[in-house]
N, C-alpha and C positions, 0 to 999 in steps of 0.2 A: 962743432956738431958731433954729438955722440953716435956711438955705432949702432945703436939702434935705429935712431933715427935714418942714418946712412941707408941701413940695410930698408927701411920702408919707403925711402926715396927711389931705391932701384927696382921697386915692384912696378909692372905696368898698372896691376889694379890693387886698390886698396881693400880690405876686407874687413878688418877689425882696427879700432883706434882704441888701444889701452887707456888706463887713466895717465900715464905720465905724459902722454901725448896732448892734453888738455889744458895748453896753455894758449896765450895768444900766440905767441911766435913759432911755437911749434906746428899748431894748425895750420896758419896762414902758409909755412913753408911746404906741409904736406898737401894742403888744398890747391895750392897754386900749381904745384909738381904734377896735379892729377886731373887736367880739366875736364876730364869724362863726369866727374863728379859735380852736379850743377846744383842740386838742391840739398836744402835742409829740412828737415821735419822733427819735431818736437815730439816726443812719444809719452804722452801721460795715460794712466791706466785707472778708469775710473771705478766706483764700486762694483759696477756689472760686469767687471773685466775686460770692459772693450778698450782698445787702445787707439788714441788721437793720431792723425796723420794731415800732414798738410805740406805744401811746395812753398818754401822760401827759397829765393834765390841766392844761391852761394856767394854771390859779389857782395850781398846785403850783408849776411851773416859776416864775411871777413870784415867789410866795413865798421860794423857795429856789434862786433863781439863780446866787448864789454858789458853794453846794454845787455845782450842775450844772457850773459853768464849770471848779471847780478840781478837783472829785473824779470828776464824771460819774455813771453809774449803775452799779451792781454787777449783774451778772447771771451765769448759767451757761454758760460756753463749751465745755461738752463736745458739745453737738449742732451747733456751727457746725465750719466746715471750718478746724481748728487741728489737725490728728492729730499726737499725740505731743508736743503742748505743752500744750495745755487737756484734761487727762486727766481719768478720772473721779473720781480722788484728790487732783486739783490744777485744779479746774476753773474758778474764779473769774475771771472777767474784767470789768475797768471798761471804760465808752463813755464817752469824756473826747472833748467839742466841740472841733473845729476852728473857731476864732474868725478863720481870715485867708480863708476863702472866702466865695462867696455860700451864702446861705441860703433855700430855696425854701419856698413856701407850696403844699402839693398839697391841692387841693380835689374834695369828693366832690360830684358834682352829682347823685347821687341822693338827698342828704341836706342838707335846706334847713333853716338856723337859722330859728327860730320868730321870733325878735325882729328880725332884718334881712332876711330873706326871700332871703339869701344863702346860697350853699352852705357847709357845714362846712368849715373848712380845718384842716390839720395842717401846724405848722412843722416842716420836714424839716433837721435840725442834721447836717452831717458830723461823723463823729466816730471817734476812733482805739479800738483795741482794745489795752487795757494788760494783760498778764499776768505776774505777778510782777514788777513796775515794768518792763517792756520792754514796746513797742509791738512788736506782732506782726502788724498787718493790713496790707492791701494799700495801703491809702493812706499808711501810715508809711514802708513800704519806698520807694515812689516819692518821698515827702519826703525821706528820708534820702539816695535818689540825686540829686537836685534839690542838695541841699546839699554833697554831694561833686563833683558835675560844677561848680559853682559855684565851690568854692572851689581846685579843681585848675586851671580856666580862668585864675583870678587867678595863681596861682603861674605858670604859663607866660607870661603878660603881663609880671609882674616880671622873670623869668629869661630871656625870650628877646625882644630886642626887634624882631628881624627879622620876627616876625608883626605888629608893629604897622605895620610899611612895608607888609607885604602887604595890610594891609586898609585903607591911607590913612589911620593914625589918628597924630598928631603927638604926640611925647612930653609935650607939656603937659596933653595930655586926660587924665583920668583917669576910671575906670570907677565908676560911681555904682550900676549895678545891671546882674546878668544875668539874661535873661529867656528860660527853656524854653518853648518854645510847641507846643501839638499841637492837632489837630483830628480827627476820624473822619468817615468818610462811612458812611451805615447804609444798608444795603438789607435788604428784607422782603418777607413776601408776605401778602395777605391774601386773604381768602375767606368766603362765606356759611356759615355753620355746616351740617355734615352734607353738604356736597358731598365728594364724593372726586376725584381728579385723574384724567382720561383722559390717560395719558402718549403717548400717541400724537399726540392733537391738539396738546397742549402743545408737543411737539417739533416737530411741523410749522410750528405758528405761529411758534415761536422761529426756525428754519432761513428762514422767509419774511420774517422780521423786521417781523411786524405787530403788535407791542406796544411797541418800543422808542421814548421820549420821544413816543407818542401823547398825543391829549388824555383826559383822565380825565374819567368820566361819572358821574352819579347820587350814590349814597351814597360812593362812593370818592371822587369830585370832591370833595363835601362834607366828606369827613372828613379829606383832605389840606390843603384850605382852612383848616378849622377847626385843627389841628393847628399849622399855620405861624403864622397868627396868635396863638393862646396862646404858641408859643415867643417870637414877638416881645414879648408881655406881660411875658414872665419875663428880658426882656434877653438871651436867647441869639443873637439876629440870625441868623435861618435865611436861607441864600442861594439856594437851590432846592429844589424836590420835583417830581420825576417820575416818569414810567413807566419801569421797566426793560425787560430783554430779555424776562422771562419773563411768560407769560399766555395767556389765550385771551378773545375776545368775550364780555360777560356778555349775558343774554338778558332781554327786558323780559316779567314777569308779568303776570298778568290784573288786578292791582292797580295797574299804570301802574309799577311800581318795578322795579328790576335785581334779578334774582336769578343765581344760578349765578356768582357772582363769583369770579373765579380771578387774581389778577395780583400782578405783582411791582413794588414801588416803592421809590424811595429818596429820602432827605432828607440835604442837606447844611446844616450852619451855620458861622458864622465861628469862625475858631482862637482860642485863648486860652491861658492859662498851663496849664502841663502838667497838674497837679492840679486844676484848675477845668474843665479839657478833660473830664477823666474822669468828675468828677462829673457835668457836663452830660448828658454822654451816659447815664450811669446814670439820671437823672430824666427824659429824652427820652424813654427807652424806656417808662415808665411813662405819660406823655403820649400817646404813639402808640397804646399797646395800650388804653388809657382811652376816648379819642377815638374810635377806630375800634369800639370794643366799644359805644359810644352809639348808633352808626349800624348796627348789627346785624351788624357784621362782626368776623371772627375773625383776629388777627395770629399770626404765629409770626417769631421771630427764629432760627429753625434755619438751618444754614449748607447743607444740602441735605436739603429737605423732601421733594422729588421727583425720584427718580433719573431720570437721562436728560436733565434739564432744568437750565437753568441756576441755581446755587446762589446763595446771599446772602454778599456780601462785607462787610469793614467795614476799608476800608483806613484805615491810621493815618498821620499825617502829623506829621513833627519836625521843629522849626528851633529855631535858637539866635539871640537877638539881645543887644547890649549897649547900655546908656544912658550915656553920657557927659556929664560934668561940662559940657562946651560945649552940651548941648542936642541933640547929635546923636544918632540910633539907629541902630546898625550891625549888620546881619544878618552873623553871622560866617562863613558859608558863602559868600557872595556874594565874587566876585574883584574886584580892583581895575578891571582891564580887561574888562569883561563880555563884549567882542566877541570877544577872543583866548583867554581861559581860561574852562574849565569853572564851576569852584570856586576858591574862597581854599586855602591850605596846611589850614586848619581843616577846612574842608569835605571834601577827600580824606582827612584823618585820621577822620573821622566815618563815611563811607562805608566806608571800608578795616576801621574796627574792627567795625562791624555784621557784614559778610559773612564776614571772617576768623573771628569767634566766633560765627556764626548757630548752630551746633549746641546751644550753652546758651540760645539765646534763643527758638529755637523751642518746645521745652516749654512755654512760656508763651503761645505764639501758637496753637498747636496742641493742644489737649489732650483732645479728645473724639472718639468714634467718628463722630459726626455732622460734624465738622469734616473729618475725613479722606474724608470722602464726596465732600466739594466738591473736593478736592485731584486732581482728574483733568485730566491733560493735554488740550488743547483747549477747554477751558471758561475760558479766561482766567484760571484759578486756579494761580498759579505754584507750581513745585514745586522748580525749580532754583535753587541758591544762587549768583545773579549778578544784575549790575545792568546798567543802561543809562544813560549819561549825553547822550546826542544824537550826530547825524550830525554836527554841525559847534557850535563854541561860538556862533556868532553867529545859528543858528537853532535854537532849543531845539524838541525833538521828543519824542515818547513813544513808547515799547515798552511794551505792555500785557503781555506773556508772561514778564517776569522779574520777581523776587523784589523788587527794590526800584528805584524809578524816582528818579530827578532832576528835580525840578519847578523852572523857574525861567522868569523872564521878564525880558528884557533891558530893558523899560522901569519894571520894579518891581523894585529891588534887595532889598526887604525881604520878598520872595516867594519866595526860595531856599528848598527844603527837601526831605526826602525822604520818598517815599510807599511805606510796607510795604503789599505787597499780598497779601500771604498771610493777613492775619488775617481773622476772620468775626466775626459779632455776638456768638458765646459766648465770644470772648477776653478775658480779665481784662485791662481797658486799663491798670489800674495797673500791675500786674506786668508786662506787654508794654514799656510806657514805662521802667520802671525798669531793666528788662535791656537795653532799646535805648540808654538813656543811659549804662549803665556800659561797655556794649562800644564805645560813640562815643567816649568820655573815652581808653580805652585805646589806641583808633587815633590819638586827636589827638595825644596826648603823644609816640607812637611819630614821628608824622611831623613835630611841630615839633622833637624832638630831633635828627631827620636832619639838618636843616639844608638841605634839599631848596626848590626853588624849585617853585611851582604847577605850571609845565610840567613840570619832572622829575617830580613825582609823578604827572603825567596818564599818563608813560610807565611808571612803576613800575606804576601801577592796570590797565595796558591790557595787562600781560605776558601771553605765550604761556605753553601749557602747557609747564613742565619748566624754565621760566626760574627762576632762583636770585634772590630780593628778601630785602630786610633784614626785611619784616615780612608780607605776604603768602606763602602757604604757597606751595611749589615746584610741585607736582602739579595745583594748580587755576588755573582760567580764571576772572576776577571781571567781565568786560566783556564784553558782545555787544549789538550794535546791530540783530542779526537776530532773526527770529522763531524763539526757539530750538525750539519743535516742530516747525517744518517745515525749517529750514536743518539741525539736527544730528539724525542718528539717535539711536535710545533710548543706544545703546551709546556714542555720542560724548557725550552729555549727562551720563551716569552717570561716565564718565571725566573730564571737564573740569570740571564742576560738582559732583559730589562723588554718591552715592547717597540719595536722600530717601527718608527713612522713610515707610512707608505703614501704619502702625499705632501706636496710642497708646503700645505698648510700646516698639517699635524708636524711638521719639522720646524717651521719657523715660528711656531705657537710657543717653542723651547725657550724662546727669549721672554715670554712672560711667565712660563711656570717655573723656569728656575734662575729666580732673579739672583740669589746670592753667587750662582756659578756666574753670572754676568759681571758681577764685580771683579771676578778672576781676569778677564777678558780687560777691564778698564783699569786694572793694576798699573802703577808708571805712567798713566793717561796714554796709554797705548790706544786703546778703544776708548770711546766716548758714548753716552748715551745718544747723542745726537747722530755719531755715525752708526750705531746700531739700528736706532730707529729709521734712518736714511735707507740702508740697507734692508730693513725689514719691509717698508713702505715698495722699494723696488722691486723684491722679489715676490711680493702678492701682486704688485701690478703685473709682472711678466706671467706671472701664473694664469692669471685671470684673462688676462688679453690674449694670450695662446689658447686657452680655452674656447673665448667666443670666436677669434678670427681666424684660428687653424686646425683645432683638435675636433670641435664639433663640427664646421664645415667638411673636413675630410671625411668623418664619419657617417656625414650625410650622404655623402658620395658614395662612399662604401655600401651604405643601406641601398641606395637608388640601383646601383649596379647589380644587386642579388634579384635578378629578374625572374618572372617565371618564363622557362624555356621548354617544357614538355607538351607535346602535340596530343590531341586527344585519341589519335589512332595508334600512338605507340606507348600510352602510359598505361600505369597498372596501379592498384591502390597503395601500394607504398611510396610512388610516385606523388601522389595527391597527398599522403601523410607527410612525406618529407617537406613537400612545399607549403604544406598549413604550417608545420613548426617555425620554417624559415619566415613566413609571413605574418605570423603572431609575432614572433619577435621583432619582426620590422616596424609592425604598428606600435608596438611597446617603447621602440626607442623614439619614433620619429612623430606619428600621425596622432594629432589632437583630436578629442571629440567632444561632445557637447559635455560629457559627464566625467570625462578624465584628460589630463594634460600629460602628453609624452615625455619621455625622460630628457631629451633635449630641450624641452619647453621649461622644463621645473629647474634645469640647471642655469638658464638664463637668469629667470626668476631670481634663483638664489644670488645670483653673481650681482644681479642690480639692486637687491636689496642687501648686499654686503653682508647676507649668511654664508658664511665662509666655512662653519662648520658643516651646514648642509650641503653647500656646494662639494665638499671634501668629499663627504659620504654618496654623494650621487656620482661624482667622479668614477669612485671605485664601481660603482654598479653598472656605468656607463662600461667601465674597461671590461668587467666580467662579461657584459651582455654581448659586446662588439666580437670578442673572442668567442663565444659561443656562436654567434650569427656566422662568422668564417667558417666554424666547423659544421654547423649544421649545412650551409651552401655547399659544401664540399661535398658532402655526404648525398646531397640532393643531385648535385652534378655527375657525380660518378656513375649512378644508375641510369644515365639518360645516352639515347645513341645522339640525340641531337648535338649540335656546336652551339655554343653559347659565347658571351663575352668570357674574357679572360678572368680568372679565380681572381678575387680582389685581395692582391698581393703586393704591398707597397715597398719601395725601398725609400731612400731621404728625400725631402719635400726641399 
């Protein structure tokens, strides 16, 4: 028995089972030595980013382990997000374990094992979804992207010796391994259940910068600390947890504990390989929710839970390294001369590839109504397809207004990477990474084949509008070191960086409009037209279902809450005018008449007729009018002595 296995056997609770434990012999020994682990769950991720969970008795898993490894578990795939693939008349899918990644044990701290006194555990095993002998799930798409990227990089190293020189790799050194790395930064809101947001107080607190990086207190502090300690036990290596910009100070109740908690937090952990990074994030979300719940706090990973206040992002970092037979590890984006060059040839290719083809990446980054609510200029949520690489090569800098930033450290050549700032907590990290790697390798191949040096590619990338270049599009600008929201007008931004989509429909339409860029996603059979069509259909279905089932009904409730509350003996002409403005807008939104249909009715008709161009246009009109209605009603109420219902201000639903 090896030392690592003996060490795990000595632990009272298992948290992480690394790949070397994934043999019948090792697993049987470990699981029988830890009887509080009583269930197994195969965790597959569909195209919507939803993960499966089931309870399989551990005894059955041990007895039939070979079958689990080779065949997996058969189930019905018609209810997961595999539209047009797992259909009602062909619904069988298999969940097949992935033996190459860490497996985590998910403990239920509310359910204690009677024989050990420890929480009952479920061994979560990441799995692929197989339909008609084809892997069709999110993690399998990312796995194919990694394999394709790796094979193409090896071909380039063999065919183009000048990239070895650019990275200071001798001809005697061979590539042992190519490592695609990633990490995410996860922001989220916490609150005490039942509390609603006061948008005005939250906005004021944010403008005064009263919350950012402040000391956490009470139950929030305890839950945050407990979460970080748990992540350490799972080997995920948290790096920092802190308060974010949003929130207001909590109050102390009569019991001496904090109540009326409403704060925004962020947790960051160490990078890992691409699939492991996506797996880590999926599990970390569960840890955060469960840990804060045990302390009486509700968590939301919505991108924009409160209108007018900072939303939650999930920045995705991507990098690539190679291990050489000499023992050296090289970051392929880091230039040979870090003081004079920003990036290597391969680095310029990766960044150029993402930006040139971002129209077919964005549908995997931003796919929900909630996500688009966050992408508002001025909230550090990027909407322009542009990057910043720094004001000078010798002094790395950050520009928080751009879509993608170059992260580099002169003293740490391994740190060079790209930060994609547009993603949010609902982004399917598996699919987002797959799309990013596909577009990166397209740009890398173009830059390598051009034969240009790093300095020449810097000039290419820094092109002005209208300049003809061999890869980047003529009418676009791809670099700005300025604050793009302050330095450029909206008209200039749209002209230089492209017109950003503002609804789910506008974004998903890029799959139809950018057909030649779709082929980049499908290179190496990573994506397929069937996968893209399935994702497209699922995204549209979610969009219109939310409109019909949640957004319009919520807005109807808001319209109804805006009631006339002034009385005749205290009113004046201003009150009447204010109420008239409110009521006219209420009627425009909701009240049909014989000669005119209200906006909500027209939206329902557009959805029923599948006229999504019209629906998208009406959604924007609805959003503008709802925002105006809130403002008008607040103005109306402020001039009244009477007390009415609370101002229509909503937290997450």
